[in-house]
N, C-alpha and C positions, 0 to 999 in steps of 0.2 A: 460171147459168153451168154448162156441161156439164163432163164429166170431162176431155175433151181440152183445153178452154179453161183449166181450173184447172191441169192439168199443164203447159201451155205457160207460164202465168204464173209458176208456181213454179220451173220449171227454166230458163226463158229467161235469167235473169240469171246463173245458175250455170255454164252450159255455155260453155266457152271457145270463142273464134272458130275454133279448129282444127277443131271438129266441124262448124261451118257450111260450112267449105271442103271437109272430107272427105266430107260426106254430101249435098252439094247435088244435088238431083234424085233422091236415093236414099232409103233408109230414114232417117228423122230420129230423133235421140235422144228428142225429145218424144213421138213416136209410140210408142216402146217404153214410156216411162213411163206414157202414157195407157192402153196396152194392158194393162199389169200392173195398173193400177188397175181396169180393167174386169174383169179376171180375179178380183181380190179380191171385187168386188161380186157376180159370178156364182157364186162358190164359197163364199161365207160360210155357215157352219153355226151354227145357234142353240145357244149354250151356256147362257145364262140370259136373263132378260127384257131385259137391256141389254148383253149381251156375245155376240159371234159369233166363232167360230174361222175363220181364213182360211189359205190356203196361204202358206208362207214360202220355198218353193223353186220357181224359175221357169226354164224352158228356152226360150230364144228361138231359133227356127229361121229361118235366113236363106238367101237365094239365094247362089250362089257369088260373085257380084259384090259384094253387100252384106257378106257374111261377110269377104271379104278386106279390105274397107275398115274394117269395124267392129272386128274382133278385136284389132288392135294397140292400140286405145284402150279395151278392155273394162274394165280395172281402174279407170281414171280415170272412165269413163262411169258405172260402177256406183256409184262414190263420190258422184256427183252425183244419180243416180236414187234411191238408197236412202232419203235423207231425205224425198223427196217421197212415197215409198210409206208411210213411217212416219207422216207427217203426215196422209195420207189415211186411214190405219187409225185414228189417234187420233180424228179427226173423227167416225168412224162406230162407235166402240167395238169395233173389230176386235181380235182377240187372235192373236198368232203363236205357233206351237208350236216355236220355234227361231229361230236367226238367219236373216235374209234372205239368200238366195243367188240370184244371177242368172247363168246359164250360157248360152253361145252355141254353137250347133252349125250345121253345114252341112247344108242340105236341097236336094238336086239338083233336085227337082221344082218349086221356087219360082223365079219370075222376078224380075228386078230390081225393087225397090220393094215386094215382098211379104214378109211375115213371119208366123210363127205363134208363139203363146205357149201353153205347157202348164204346169201347176202341180201341186204336191202338198204336203201337210203333212209336216213332218220336216226333217231336215238331211242329205240324201245328199251325198256328196262328188263324185258324178258324175251326168250325165244318165241317166235310166232307159233301159234297153235292153230289147228284147223278150225274154221268157223263152226260155231255151235248153234243149231237152229231150234233147240228146245228151250225149256225154261231154265232158270238158274240151277247150277249144279249144286249138289249137296254131298257131304261126307257122311255116309251111313255107318254107324258103329253100334253093334248090338241092337239093331232095329230102330235106333234113334237117329234122326236126320239133322245134321248141322249145316246150315246154309254156308256156302263158300262165297263170302262177300269180302271186298277190299276192306282193310289191307291184308286180311288173313287171320291166322291164329297159331298159338303155340300149343302143342300136344305134349302132355307129360303126366307124371304121377303126382307132381307137386301141387300145392294149393294155389300157387300163383299162375298155373297154366290156364289158358282159355278153354281148352278141352281136357278135362281131367280124366285119366284112365286108371282105374283101380286094378293094376296088373303088376305083380312083382318084377316082371321082366321088362318093365318100362321105366326109363330114367325119369328123374324129377322134371327136367326139361329135355324131352326126347327129340322132338322134331318141330320144325317150323314150316307152315304152309303160307306162302305169299300169293296174294290174289290181286290182279290188276286187270285192266281192260273193261269190257262190257259183258252183260249176261249172255249176249249172242256170240261174242268172240272173246272169251276169257283167256287170261294168261295165268296159269297156276303152276307154281313150283314148290316142291317139297325138298327140304334140306335136313340132313342129320345134324343135330346140334351137339355132336360129340358123345352120343349115347353109348352105353355099355354094350348093348345087344344089337345095335344097328337098325337100319330101315330097309325093308324089302319092297320093291315096286314091281309088280307083274313077274315075280319069281326071281328077280336079280337084286342083290344088295347094292345100294347106291349111296353116294354122298349128296347128290343133288339130281333131281330128275323133273321133267315136265309131266304134269298130270293132265289127263284128258278124261272125257266121258268113258267110263268102263274101267279105269285104272284101279287095280287092287293093291292095297297097302297092308303090310304086316309089320307090327312093332311088338316085341315080346311075344305074348300068346294071343294078341288082339288083332283081328282082321278088320279092315275098313274098305269101303267101296265108294268110289267117286261116280256119281250118276245123276241123271236128270229125272226126278219123279214124274214129270209130265210125259216121259218117253217109256216109262215102265209098263 
């Protein structure tokens, strides 16, 4: 019995019918589980005669269509997938170097039904971003630059927002930008906080997305740019 067959058998009874409806014809939860198992097998590193170190942090890149369908269910889906990953690891004497973490990101180049899985050991809070060699990144709004420093900021129309935007199309608490890492290698994530009009990053409406140097954000009628002033 292959990896995919075992994953399907293990997760089939656990995944609620809502997944079958949500993902019919698209990326299936069982495919993600099987893909992570294959990633474990491919990246296992020998520790001793009967123990191998494997990654514990996984980033699943999805097409815009599949991301929008999957992300709202990600926490529940991960709660079902994680036990199958632990079982697979126990069968093969794999050792994790931290808690299992599964993150979902948007990948514009992928088409519906395609996905990619990358992994690493350790327990990062955010997906890996490409190293940044310029100065600290800023969020530029209407010509004003706001430094993107840990832990981040809340964007909205309300007076309690860190970055207040006077735009009727922006909710009181519209979006959250989380910042971690270092200025040379930042990890920056934007999340929609249940806004009325949504968040668009580089032309696609998102629930959560990784921001990088050059990312363009739209909320309401307001446009924002992530960039490094030293590289301008």
